[in-house]
C-alpha positions as CSV (number, residue, x, y, z in Angstrom):
1,M,-35.5,-47.8,-19.3
2,S,-38.5,-50.1,-19.7
3,K,-41.5,-50.2,-17.5
4,L,-43.0,-53.6,-16.5
5,I,-46.6,-54.1,-16.8
6,D,-48.4,-54.3,-13.5
7,S,-51.1,-56.8,-14.1
8,R,-52.9,-56.2,-10.8
9,L,-53.0,-52.5,-11.4
10,I,-54.8,-53.2,-14.7
11,G,-57.4,-55.4,-12.8
12,R,-57.9,-52.7,-10.2
13,T,-58.3,-50.1,-12.9
14,I,-60.9,-52.2,-14.8
15,K,-62.9,-52.6,-11.6
16,T,-62.6,-48.9,-10.8
17,L,-63.9,-48.0,-14.3
18,R,-66.7,-50.5,-13.9
19,L,-67.8,-49.3,-10.5
20,S,-67.5,-45.6,-11.5
21,R,-70.0,-46.2,-14.2
22,S,-72.3,-48.3,-11.9
23,W,-72.0,-51.3,-14.3
24,T,-72.5,-54.7,-13.2
25,Q,-70.0,-57.5,-13.7
26,Q,-72.6,-59.2,-15.9
27,Y,-73.0,-56.1,-18.1
28,V,-69.2,-55.7,-18.7
29,A,-68.7,-59.4,-19.2
30,D,-71.4,-59.4,-21.9
31,T,-70.0,-56.3,-23.5
32,V,-66.5,-57.7,-23.9
33,G,-67.7,-61.3,-24.6
34,Y,-66.4,-62.9,-21.3
35,T,-68.0,-64.8,-18.6
36,V,-68.5,-63.1,-15.2
37,R,-66.1,-65.7,-13.8
38,N,-63.3,-64.5,-16.2
39,L,-64.2,-60.9,-15.5
40,R,-63.8,-61.5,-11.7
41,R,-60.5,-63.2,-12.3
42,I,-59.2,-60.2,-14.3
43,E,-60.4,-57.7,-11.7
44,N,-58.7,-59.7,-8.9
45,E,-55.6,-61.0,-10.5
46,G,-55.2,-58.7,-13.4
47,T,-53.9,-59.5,-16.9
48,S,-50.8,-58.7,-18.9
49,S,-52.4,-59.2,-22.4
50,I,-52.6,-56.2,-24.4
51,D,-55.4,-57.6,-26.4
52,V,-57.5,-57.9,-23.2
53,V,-56.6,-54.3,-22.2
54,N,-57.6,-53.1,-25.6
55,M,-60.9,-54.9,-25.4
56,F,-61.7,-53.2,-22.0
57,A,-60.4,-49.8,-23.3
58,D,-63.0,-50.0,-26.1
59,A,-65.7,-51.1,-23.8
60,F,-65.1,-48.1,-21.4
61,D,-64.2,-45.7,-24.2
62,V,-60.8,-44.9,-22.7
63,S,-57.3,-45.3,-23.9
64,A,-55.4,-48.5,-23.3
65,L,-52.6,-46.4,-22.0
66,D,-54.8,-45.0,-19.3
67,I,-55.7,-48.5,-18.2
68,L,-52.1,-49.6,-18.2
69,N,-51.1,-46.6,-16.1
70,G,-54.0,-46.8,-13.7
71,C,-55.2,-43.3,-14.5
72,F,-58.6,-43.5,-12.9
């Protein structure tokens, strides 16, 4: 049985991680090489790109699997 990726959960998890560290959107956007506008879109609408998930996992020093599963 396969599990579908919940892109909105990914966005909420990224936002939760950012807020738990008191990081600004500008700081995270700069860290991953995105614009603040793109980060806002990801936080609000999510993403289904594993490459993007991996980029944020590296920035937050967590596993991509934790982001995919919303473990925060």
